[in-house]
C-alpha positions as protocol buffer text, in pm:
chain_id: "A"
residue {
  index: 1
  type: UNK
  ca { x: 3882 y: -285 z: -1378 }
}
residue {
  index: 2
  type: UNK
  ca { x: 3619 y: -509 z: -1295 }
}
residue {
  index: 3
  type: UNK
  ca { x: 3606 y: -736 z: -1036 }
}
residue {
  index: 4
  type: UNK
  ca { x: 3671 y: -1118 z: -1071 }
}
residue {
  index: 5
  type: UNK
  ca { x: 3473 y: -1395 z: -950 }
}
residue {
  index: 6
  type: UNK
  ca { x: 3691 y: -1674 z: -853 }
}
residue {
  index: 7
  type: UNK
  ca { x: 3617 y: -2045 z: -827 }
}
residue {
  index: 8
  type: UNK
  ca { x: 3862 y: -2308 z: -709 }
}
residue {
  index: 9
  type: UNK
  ca { x: 3876 y: -2510 z: -1043 }
}
residue {
  index: 10
  type: UNK
  ca { x: 4159 y: -2657 z: -1256 }
}
residue {
  index: 11
  type: UNK
  ca { x: 4037 y: -2384 z: -1511 }
}
residue {
  index: 12
  type: UNK
  ca { x: 4162 y: -2108 z: -1296 }
}
residue {
  index: 13
  type: UNK
  ca { x: 4305 y: -1857 z: -1554 }
}
residue {
  index: 14
  type: UNK
  ca { x: 4644 y: -1798 z: -1393 }
}
residue {
  index: 15
  type: UNK
  ca { x: 4750 y: -1600 z: -1685 }
}
residue {
  index: 16
  type: UNK
  ca { x: 4441 y: -1335 z: -1658 }
}
residue {
  index: 17
  type: UNK
  ca { x: 4511 y: -1305 z: -1283 }
}
residue {
  index: 18
  type: UNK
  ca { x: 4896 y: -1241 z: -1340 }
}
residue {
  index: 19
  type: UNK
  ca { x: 4788 y: -966 z: -1555 }
}
residue {
  index: 20
  type: UNK
  ca { x: 4562 y: -806 z: -1313 }
}
residue {
  index: 21
  type: UNK
  ca { x: 4859 y: -868 z: -1028 }
}
residue {
  index: 22
  type: UNK
  ca { x: 5082 y: -659 z: -1264 }
}
residue {
  index: 23
  type: UNK
  ca { x: 4835 y: -392 z: -1344 }
}
residue {
  index: 24
  type: UNK
  ca { x: 4805 y: -307 z: -959 }
}
residue {
  index: 25
  type: UNK
  ca { x: 5041 y: -86 z: -773 }
}
residue {
  index: 26
  type: UNK
  ca { x: 5334 y: -312 z: -635 }
}
residue {
  index: 27
  type: UNK
  ca { x: 5364 y: -427 z: -275 }
}
residue {
  index: 28
  type: UNK
  ca { x: 5696 y: -265 z: -292 }
}
residue {
  index: 29
  type: UNK
  ca { x: 5550 y: 58 z: -250 }
}
residue {
  index: 30
  type: UNK
  ca { x: 5342 y: -40 z: 38 }
}
residue {
  index: 31
  type: UNK
  ca { x: 5626 y: -203 z: 218 }
}
residue {
  index: 32
  type: UNK
  ca { x: 5865 y: 118 z: 150 }
}
residue {
  index: 33
  type: UNK
  ca { x: 5575 y: 317 z: 307 }
}
residue {
  index: 34
  type: UNK
  ca { x: 5580 y: 111 z: 602 }
}
residue {
  index: 35
  type: UNK
  ca { x: 5976 y: 111 z: 626 }
}
residue {
  index: 36
  type: UNK
  ca { x: 5977 y: 480 z: 650 }
}
residue {
  index: 37
  type: UNK
  ca { x: 5645 y: 549 z: 863 }
}
residue {
  index: 38
  type: UNK
  ca { x: 5578 y: 244 z: 1018 }
}
residue {
  index: 39
  type: UNK
  ca { x: 5342 y: -28 z: 997 }
}
residue {
  index: 40
  type: UNK
  ca { x: 5072 y: 134 z: 1193 }
}
residue {
  index: 41
  type: UNK
  ca { x: 5082 y: 445 z: 960 }
}
residue {
  index: 42
  type: UNK
  ca { x: 4882 y: 285 z: 701 }
}
residue {
  index: 43
  type: UNK
  ca { x: 4693 y: 533 z: 477 }
}
residue {
  index: 44
  type: UNK
  ca { x: 4319 y: 492 z: 318 }
}
residue {
  index: 45
  type: UNK
  ca { x: 4509 y: 450 z: 0 }
}
residue {
  index: 46
  type: UNK
  ca { x: 4710 y: 153 z: 125 }
}
residue {
  index: 47
  type: UNK
  ca { x: 4382 y: 16 z: 271 }
}
residue {
  index: 48
  type: UNK
  ca { x: 4194 y: 56 z: -37 }
}
residue {
  index: 49
  type: UNK
  ca { x: 4477 y: -97 z: -244 }
}
residue {
  index: 50
  type: UNK
  ca { x: 4516 y: -427 z: -22 }
}
residue {
  index: 51
  type: UNK
  ca { x: 4158 y: -469 z: -10 }
}
residue {
  index: 52
  type: UNK
  ca { x: 4119 y: -401 z: -400 }
}
residue {
  index: 53
  type: UNK
  ca { x: 4427 y: -644 z: -453 }
}
residue {
  index: 54
  type: UNK
  ca { x: 4247 y: -916 z: -244 }
}
residue {
  index: 55
  type: UNK
  ca { x: 3891 y: -864 z: -420 }
}
residue {
  index: 56
  type: UNK
  ca { x: 4061 y: -918 z: -788 }
}
residue {
  index: 57
  type: UNK
  ca { x: 4301 y: -1208 z: -697 }
}
residue {
  index: 58
  type: UNK
  ca { x: 4086 y: -1387 z: -447 }
}
residue {
  index: 59
  type: UNK
  ca { x: 4269 y: -1705 z: -263 }
}
residue {
  index: 60
  type: UNK
  ca { x: 4564 y: -1668 z: -479 }
}
residue {
  index: 61
  type: UNK
  ca { x: 4689 y: -1400 z: -235 }
}
residue {
  index: 62
  type: UNK
  ca { x: 4711 y: -1331 z: 101 }
}
residue {
  index: 63
  type: UNK
  ca { x: 4449 y: -1098 z: 270 }
}
residue {
  index: 64
  type: UNK
  ca { x: 4563 y: -731 z: 324 }
}
residue {
  index: 65
  type: UNK
  ca { x: 4535 y: -792 z: 707 }
}
residue {
  index: 66
  type: UNK
  ca { x: 4755 y: -1100 z: 677 }
}
residue {
  index: 67
  type: UNK
  ca { x: 5007 y: -904 z: 474 }
}
residue {
  index: 68
  type: UNK
  ca { x: 5002 y: -613 z: 740 }
}
residue {
  index: 69
  type: UNK
  ca { x: 5050 y: -863 z: 1027 }
}
residue {
  index: 70
  type: UNK
  ca { x: 5302 y: -1042 z: 852 }
}
residue {
  index: 71
  type: UNK
  ca { x: 5513 y: -748 z: 767 }
}
residue {
  index: 72
  type: UNK
  ca { x: 5501 y: -629 z: 1127 }
}
residue {
  index: 73
  type: UNK
  ca { x: 5590 y: -986 z: 1282 }
}
residue {
  index: 74
  type: UNK
  ca { x: 5875 y: -1014 z: 999 }
}
residue {
  index: 75
  type: UNK
  ca { x: 5994 y: -645 z: 1093 }
}
residue {
  index: 76
  type: UNK
  ca { x: 6026 y: -759 z: 1463 }
}
residue {
  index: 77
  type: UNK
  ca { x: 6212 y: -1085 z: 1402 }
}
residue {
  index: 78
  type: UNK
  ca { x: 6463 y: -914 z: 1188 }
}
residue {
  index: 79
  type: UNK
  ca { x: 6555 y: -686 z: 1443 }
}
residue {
  index: 80
  type: UNK
  ca { x: 6602 y: -973 z: 1689 }
}
residue {
  index: 81
  type: UNK
  ca { x: 6839 y: -1069 z: 1466 }
}
residue {
  index: 82
  type: UNK
  ca { x: 7031 y: -731 z: 1484 }
}
residue {
  index: 83
  type: UNK
  ca { x: 7021 y: -708 z: 1869 }
}
residue {
  index: 84
  type: UNK
  ca { x: 7356 y: -654 z: 2072 }
}
residue {
  index: 85
  type: UNK
  ca { x: 7520 y: -987 z: 2095 }
}
residue {
  index: 86
  type: UNK
  ca { x: 7330 y: -1143 z: 1798 }
}
residue {
  index: 87
  type: UNK
  ca { x: 7563 y: -1232 z: 1523 }
}
residue {
  index: 88
  type: UNK
  ca { x: 7478 y: -987 z: 1268 }
}
residue {
  index: 89
  type: UNK
  ca { x: 7604 y: -1202 z: 970 }
}
residue {
  index: 90
  type: UNK
  ca { x: 7638 y: -932 z: 669 }
}
residue {
  index: 91
  type: UNK
  ca { x: 7460 y: -640 z: 547 }
}
residue {
  index: 92
  type: UNK
  ca { x: 7252 y: -840 z: 310 }
}
residue {
  index: 93
  type: UNK
  ca { x: 7055 y: -1031 z: 575 }
}
residue {
  index: 94
  type: UNK
  ca { x: 6959 y: -668 z: 719 }
}
residue {
  index: 95
  type: UNK
  ca { x: 6818 y: -552 z: 418 }
}
residue {
  index: 96
  type: UNK
  ca { x: 6461 y: -393 z: 484 }
}
residue {
  index: 97
  type: UNK
  ca { x: 6170 y: -592 z: 373 }
}
residue {
  index: 98
  type: UNK
  ca { x: 6072 y: -390 z: 28 }
}
residue {
  index: 99
  type: UNK
  ca { x: 6396 y: -526 z: -70 }
}
residue {
  index: 100
  type: UNK
  ca { x: 6318 y: -895 z: -1 }
}
residue {
  index: 101
  type: UNK
  ca { x: 6031 y: -906 z: -230 }
}
residue {
  index: 102
  type: UNK
  ca { x: 6082 y: -1165 z: -522 }
}
residue {
  index: 103
  type: UNK
  ca { x: 5834 y: -1224 z: -803 }
}
residue {
  index: 104
  type: UNK
  ca { x: 5841 y: -1531 z: -1003 }
}
residue {
  index: 105
  type: UNK
  ca { x: 5591 y: -1740 z: -1248 }
}
residue {
  index: 106
  type: UNK
  ca { x: 5293 y: -1868 z: -1100 }
}
residue {
  index: 107
  type: UNK
  ca { x: 5323 y: -2183 z: -868 }
}
residue {
  index: 108
  type: UNK
  ca { x: 5083 y: -2411 z: -763 }
}
residue {
  index: 109
  type: UNK
  ca { x: 5299 y: -2634 z: -520 }
}
residue {
  index: 110
  type: UNK
  ca { x: 5598 y: -2602 z: -286 }
}
residue {
  index: 111
  type: UNK
  ca { x: 5797 y: -2798 z: -556 }
}
residue {
  index: 112
  type: UNK
  ca { x: 5693 y: -2580 z: -836 }
}
residue {
  index: 113
  type: UNK
  ca { x: 5809 y: -2260 z: -629 }
}
residue {
  index: 114
  type: UNK
  ca { x: 6154 y: -2414 z: -515 }
}
residue {
  index: 115
  type: UNK
  ca { x: 6242 y: -2466 z: -873 }
}
residue {
  index: 116
  type: UNK
  ca { x: 6207 y: -2099 z: -944 }
}
residue {
  index: 117
  type: UNK
  ca { x: 6383 y: -1945 z: -599 }
}
residue {
  index: 118
  type: UNK
  ca { x: 6756 y: -1874 z: -624 }
}
residue {
  index: 119
  type: UNK
  ca { x: 7034 y: -2092 z: -490 }
}
residue {
  index: 120
  type: UNK
  ca { x: 7044 y: -2058 z: -111 }
}
residue {
  index: 121
  type: UNK
  ca { x: 6652 y: -1995 z: -50 }
}
residue {
  index: 122
  type: UNK
  ca { x: 6423 y: -2264 z: 39 }
}
residue {
  index: 123
  type: UNK
  ca { x: 6038 y: -2276 z: 0 }
}
residue {
  index: 124
  type: UNK
  ca { x: 5817 y: -2238 z: 300 }
}
residue {
  index: 125
  type: UNK
  ca { x: 5579 y: -2558 z: 302 }
}
residue {
  index: 126
  type: UNK
  ca { x: 5258 y: -2608 z: 477 }
}
residue {
  index: 127
  type: UNK
  ca { x: 4997 y: -2895 z: 446 }
}
residue {
  index: 128
  type: UNK
  ca { x: 4681 y: -2962 z: 623 }
}
residue {
  index: 129
  type: UNK
  ca { x: 4619 y: -3274 z: 797 }
}
residue {
  index: 130
  type: UNK
  ca { x: 4365 y: -3448 z: 996 }
}
residue {
  index: 131
  type: UNK
  ca { x: 4415 y: -3663 z: 1302 }
}
residue {
  index: 132
  type: UNK
  ca { x: 4084 y: -3811 z: 1438 }
}
residue {
  index: 133
  type: UNK
  ca { x: 3871 y: -3514 z: 1398 }
}
residue {
  index: 134
  type: UNK
  ca { x: 4136 y: -3239 z: 1444 }
}
residue {
  index: 135
  type: UNK
  ca { x: 4255 y: -3020 z: 1150 }
}
residue {
  index: 136
  type: UNK
  ca { x: 4619 y: -2932 z: 1174 }
}
residue {
  index: 137
  type: UNK
  ca { x: 4861 y: -2726 z: 974 }
}
residue {
  index: 138
  type: UNK
  ca { x: 5204 y: -2866 z: 942 }
}
residue {
  index: 139
  type: UNK
  ca { x: 5481 y: -2638 z: 839 }
}
residue {
  index: 140
  type: UNK
  ca { x: 5842 y: -2638 z: 743 }
}
residue {
  index: 141
  type: UNK
  ca { x: 6078 y: -2582 z: 461 }
}
residue {
  index: 142
  type: UNK
  ca { x: 6208 y: -2769 z: 175 }
}
residue {
  index: 143
  type: UNK
  ca { x: 6111 y: -3095 z: 15 }
}
residue {
  index: 144
  type: UNK
  ca { x: 6063 y: -3298 z: 355 }
}
residue {
  index: 145
  type: UNK
  ca { x: 5770 y: -3506 z: 445 }
}
residue {
  index: 146
  type: UNK
  ca { x: 5615 y: -3576 z: 752 }
}
residue {
  index: 147
  type: UNK
  ca { x: 5763 y: -3911 z: 905 }
}
residue {
  index: 148
  type: UNK
  ca { x: 5588 y: -4169 z: 1095 }
}
residue {
  index: 149
  type: UNK
  ca { x: 5774 y: -4091 z: 1407 }
}
residue {
  index: 150
  type: UNK
  ca { x: 5644 y: -3755 z: 1392 }
}
residue {
  index: 151
  type: UNK
  ca { x: 5324 y: -3839 z: 1344 }
}
residue {
  index: 152
  type: UNK
  ca { x: 5314 y: -4067 z: 1639 }
}
residue {
  index: 153
  type: UNK
  ca { x: 5474 y: -3778 z: 1828 }
}
residue {
  index: 154
  type: UNK
  ca { x: 5202 y: -3527 z: 1738 }
}
residue {
  index: 155
  type: UNK
  ca { x: 4919 y: -3776 z: 1824 }
}
residue {
  index: 156
  type: UNK
  ca { x: 5105 y: -3848 z: 2159 }
}
residue {
  index: 157
  type: UNK
  ca { x: 5113 y: -3460 z: 2238 }
}
residue {
  index: 158
  type: UNK
  ca { x: 4725 y: -3445 z: 2160 }
}
residue {
  index: 159
  type: UNK
  ca { x: 4678 y: -3755 z: 2405 }
}
residue {
  index: 160
  type: UNK
  ca { x: 4533 y: -3960 z: 2124 }
}
residue {
  index: 161
  type: UNK
  ca { x: 4579 y: -4331 z: 2094 }
}
residue {
  index: 162
  type: UNK
  ca { x: 4887 y: -4440 z: 1881 }
}
residue {
  index: 163
  type: UNK
  ca { x: 4696 y: -4619 z: 1623 }
}
residue {
  index: 164
  type: UNK
  ca { x: 4558 y: -4233 z: 1529 }
}
residue {
  index: 165
  type: UNK
  ca { x: 4866 y: -4174 z: 1340 }
}
residue {
  index: 166
  type: UNK
  ca { x: 4808 y: -4444 z: 1077 }
}
residue {
  index: 167
  type: UNK
  ca { x: 4478 y: -4297 z: 1013 }
}
residue {
  index: 168
  type: UNK
  ca { x: 4584 y: -3947 z: 955 }
}
residue {
  index: 169
  type: UNK
  ca { x: 4521 y: -3792 z: 646 }
}
residue {
  index: 170
  type: UNK
  ca { x: 4731 y: -3525 z: 488 }
}
residue {
  index: 171
  type: UNK
  ca { x: 4558 y: -3266 z: 255 }
}
residue {
  index: 172
  type: UNK
  ca { x: 4212 y: -3400 z: 329 }
}
residue {
  index: 173
  type: UNK
  ca { x: 3940 y: -3361 z: 79 }
}
residue {
  index: 174
  type: UNK
  ca { x: 3678 y: -3241 z: 344 }
}
residue {
  index: 175
  type: UNK
  ca { x: 3899 y: -2945 z: 419 }
}
residue {
  index: 176
  type: UNK
  ca { x: 3901 y: -2755 z: 87 }
}
residue {
  index: 177
  type: UNK
  ca { x: 4157 y: -2480 z: 167 }
}
residue {
  index: 178
  type: UNK
  ca { x: 3974 y: -2199 z: -52 }
}
residue {
  index: 179
  type: UNK
  ca { x: 3672 y: -2255 z: 174 }
}
residue {
  index: 180
  type: UNK
  ca { x: 3873 y: -2331 z: 527 }
}
residue {
  index: 181
  type: UNK
  ca { x: 4120 y: -2045 z: 467 }
}
residue {
  index: 182
  type: UNK
  ca { x: 4039 y: -1833 z: 150 }
}
residue {
  index: 183
  type: UNK
  ca { x: 4384 y: -1973 z: 22 }
}
residue {
  index: 184
  type: UNK
  ca { x: 4441 y: -2153 z: -357 }
}
residue {
  index: 185
  type: UNK
  ca { x: 4634 y: -2499 z: -311 }
}
residue {
  index: 186
  type: UNK
  ca { x: 5003 y: -2371 z: -317 }
}
residue {
  index: 187
  type: UNK
  ca { x: 4921 y: -2081 z: -79 }
}
residue {
  index: 188
  type: UNK
  ca { x: 4813 y: -2279 z: 224 }
}
residue {
  index: 189
  type: UNK
  ca { x: 5044 y: -2149 z: 522 }
}
residue {
  index: 190
  type: UNK
  ca { x: 5004 y: -2046 z: 869 }
}
residue {
  index: 191
  type: UNK
  ca { x: 4958 y: -1656 z: 783 }
}
residue {
  index: 192
  type: UNK
  ca { x: 4573 y: -1722 z: 774 }
}
residue {
  index: 193
  type: UNK
  ca { x: 4365 y: -1394 z: 776 }
}
residue {
  index: 194
  type: UNK
  ca { x: 4304 y: -1355 z: 1170 }
}
residue {
  index: 195
  type: UNK
  ca { x: 3928 y: -1397 z: 1106 }
}
residue {
  index: 196
  type: UNK
  ca { x: 3969 y: -1712 z: 901 }
}
residue {
  index: 197
  type: UNK
  ca { x: 4101 y: -1980 z: 1099 }
}
residue {
  index: 198
  type: UNK
  ca { x: 3796 y: -2146 z: 1203 }
}
residue {
  index: 199
  type: UNK
  ca { x: 3810 y: -2507 z: 1240 }
}
residue {
  index: 200
  type: UNK
  ca { x: 4193 y: -2501 z: 1284 }
}
residue {
  index: 201
  type: UNK
  ca { x: 4304 y: -2715 z: 1601 }
}
residue {
  index: 202
  type: UNK
  ca { x: 4660 y: -2737 z: 1570 }
}
residue {
  index: 203
  type: UNK
  ca { x: 4968 y: -2548 z: 1419 }
}
residue {
  index: 204
  type: UNK
  ca { x: 5289 y: -2826 z: 1402 }
}
residue {
  index: 205
  type: UNK
  ca { x: 5622 y: -2661 z: 1352 }
}
residue {
  index: 206
  type: UNK
  ca { x: 5811 y: -2937 z: 1193 }
}
residue {
  index: 207
  type: UNK
  ca { x: 6196 y: -2949 z: 1239 }
}
residue {
  index: 208
  type: UNK
  ca { x: 6408 y: -2722 z: 1007 }
}
residue {
  index: 209
  type: UNK
  ca { x: 6712 y: -2873 z: 820 }
}
residue {
  index: 210
  type: UNK
  ca { x: 7020 y: -2948 z: 1021 }
}
residue {
  index: 211
  type: UNK
  ca { x: 7180 y: -2548 z: 1086 }
}
residue {
  index: 212
  type: UNK
  ca { x: 7536 y: -2672 z: 959 }
}
residue {
  index: 213
  type: UNK
  ca { x: 7366 y: -2762 z: 589 }
}
residue {
  index: 214
  type: UNK
  ca { x: 7143 y: -2402 z: 618 }
}
residue {
  index: 215
  type: UNK
  ca { x: 7343 y: -2164 z: 807 }
}
residue {
  index: 216
  type: UNK
  ca { x: 7314 y: -1884 z: 559 }
}
residue {
  index: 217
  type: UNK
  ca { x: 7008 y: -1997 z: 385 }
}
residue {
  index: 218
  type: UNK
  ca { x: 6698 y: -1799 z: 338 }
}
residue {
  index: 219
  type: UNK
  ca { x: 6336 y: -1872 z: 316 }
}
residue {
  index: 220
  type: UNK
  ca { x: 6051 y: -1790 z: 71 }
}
residue {
  index: 221
  type: UNK
  ca { x: 5708 y: -1733 z: 214 }
}
residue {
  index: 222
  type: UNK
  ca { x: 5429 y: -1698 z: -35 }
}
residue {
  index: 223
  type: UNK
  ca { x: 5239 y: -1380 z: -50 }
}
residue {
  index: 224
  type: UNK
  ca { x: 5062 y: -1480 z: -370 }
}
residue {
  index: 225
  type: UNK
  ca { x: 5108 y: -1755 z: -630 }
}
residue {
  index: 226
  type: UNK
  ca { x: 5359 y: -1481 z: -805 }
}
residue {
  index: 227
  type: UNK
  ca { x: 5529 y: -1319 z: -524 }
}
residue {
  index: 228
  type: UNK
  ca { x: 5724 y: -1442 z: -215 }
}
residue {
  index: 229
  type: UNK
  ca { x: 5903 y: -1279 z: 88 }
}
residue {
  index: 230
  type: UNK
  ca { x: 6234 y: -1381 z: 133 }
}
residue {
  index: 231
  type: UNK
  ca { x: 6373 y: -1380 z: 529 }
}
residue {
  index: 232
  type: UNK
  ca { x: 6655 y: -1582 z: 676 }
}
residue {
  index: 233
  type: UNK
  ca { x: 6569 y: -1912 z: 757 }
}
residue {
  index: 234
  type: UNK
  ca { x: 6679 y: -1846 z: 1116 }
}
residue {
  index: 235
  type: UNK
  ca { x: 6399 y: -1619 z: 1226 }
}
residue {
  index: 236
  type: UNK
  ca { x: 6126 y: -1845 z: 1045 }
}
residue {
  index: 237
  type: UNK
  ca { x: 6001 y: -2036 z: 1389 }
}
residue {
  index: 238
  type: UNK
  ca { x: 5994 y: -1705 z: 1585 }
}
residue {
  index: 239
  type: UNK
  ca { x: 5808 y: -1542 z: 1296 }
}
residue {
  index: 240
  type: UNK
  ca { x: 5529 y: -1795 z: 1264 }
}
residue {
  index: 241
  type: UNK
  ca { x: 5531 y: -1811 z: 1646 }
}
residue {
  index: 242
  type: UNK
  ca { x: 5465 y: -1437 z: 1675 }
}
residue {
  index: 243
  type: UNK
  ca { x: 5225 y: -1428 z: 1392 }
}
residue {
  index: 244
  type: UNK
  ca { x: 5009 y: -1724 z: 1546 }
}
residue {
  index: 245
  type: UNK
  ca { x: 4990 y: -1603 z: 1882 }
}
residue {
  index: 246
  type: UNK
  ca { x: 4834 y: -1251 z: 1757 }
}
residue {
  index: 247
  type: UNK
  ca { x: 4607 y: -1397 z: 1456 }
}
residue {
  index: 248
  type: UNK
  ca { x: 4455 y: -1697 z: 1620 }
}
residue {
  index: 249
  type: UNK
  ca { x: 4581 y: -1716 z: 1996 }
}
residue {
  index: 250
  type: UNK
  ca { x: 4353 y: -2000 z: 2089 }
}
residue {
  index: 251
  type: UNK
  ca { x: 4497 y: -2225 z: 1835 }
}
residue {
  index: 252
  type: UNK
  ca { x: 4736 y: -2483 z: 1995 }
}
residue {
  index: 253
  type: UNK
  ca { x: 5119 y: -2478 z: 1879 }
}
residue {
  index: 254
  type: UNK
  ca { x: 5370 y: -2790 z: 1888 }
}
residue {
  index: 255
  type: UNK
  ca { x: 5701 y: -2774 z: 1778 }
}
residue {
  index: 256
  type: UNK
  ca { x: 5937 y: -3060 z: 1698 }
}
residue {
  index: 257
  type: UNK
  ca { x: 6304 y: -3061 z: 1698 }
}
residue {
  index: 258
  type: UNK
  ca { x: 6534 y: -3274 z: 1488 }
}
residue {
  index: 259
  type: UNK
  ca { x: 6521 y: -3586 z: 1745 }
}
residue {
  index: 260
  type: UNK
  ca { x: 6151 y: -3559 z: 1758 }
}
residue {
  index: 261
  type: UNK
  ca { x: 6163 y: -3380 z: 2087 }
}
residue {
  index: 262
  type: UNK
  ca { x: 5809 y: -3199 z: 2160 }
}
residue {
  index: 263
  type: UNK
  ca { x: 5805 y: -2841 z: 2281 }
}
residue {
  index: 264
  type: UNK
  ca { x: 5416 y: -2713 z: 2324 }
}
């Protein structure tokens, strides 16, 4: 199988890339190995598979380093849900990560992914934004958009003038996701390769939907344009914080709750 040279153009042949993906050994086998032996027990064969996967699929998939770190952080987050005193919910919530992989048709936006997900599963959505000259990633779930009040709160946290919020640009053309993060549009997320976060100034965790509406919901995190990892929505914020602190510890994290209260 020869390597493909990928370019971020509208003519990207997703059907060909999908055939390439399905010719590769599935991630379920990698995740099962990590579940059995531990994520640090990564063999030369697994390293080769993950590197080959990134080489062939390019920006349409997370890197091997990102997938491995995401697995480690997600495993820790799931264990926290099962600690004594925590509500265990049901065995379905405690299923291992290799049983949480979901395959679907290729999607290039959060809205497209949401339409393919099972009931009770919300898409993980992230947008890039510039405030003044600062590049931010703003992340949450579902179809919600950044509100004007949220922009004002973020600007205040960064000690920027209030008028800065009016000059914000969502998905700026000067920040090509393929060039900045080696991620295709539709793949942008906080789960960046540890060495590919150059230029990112702030990670913003936007409010999640009201708990009463999503108590038993799950969230689908994109591993590629065709694959998602489904996790309890309750562990999403802790997961992102854990990943960010290990992948890019120098990047500031700002958290907003439903009342626009700031945690930084």
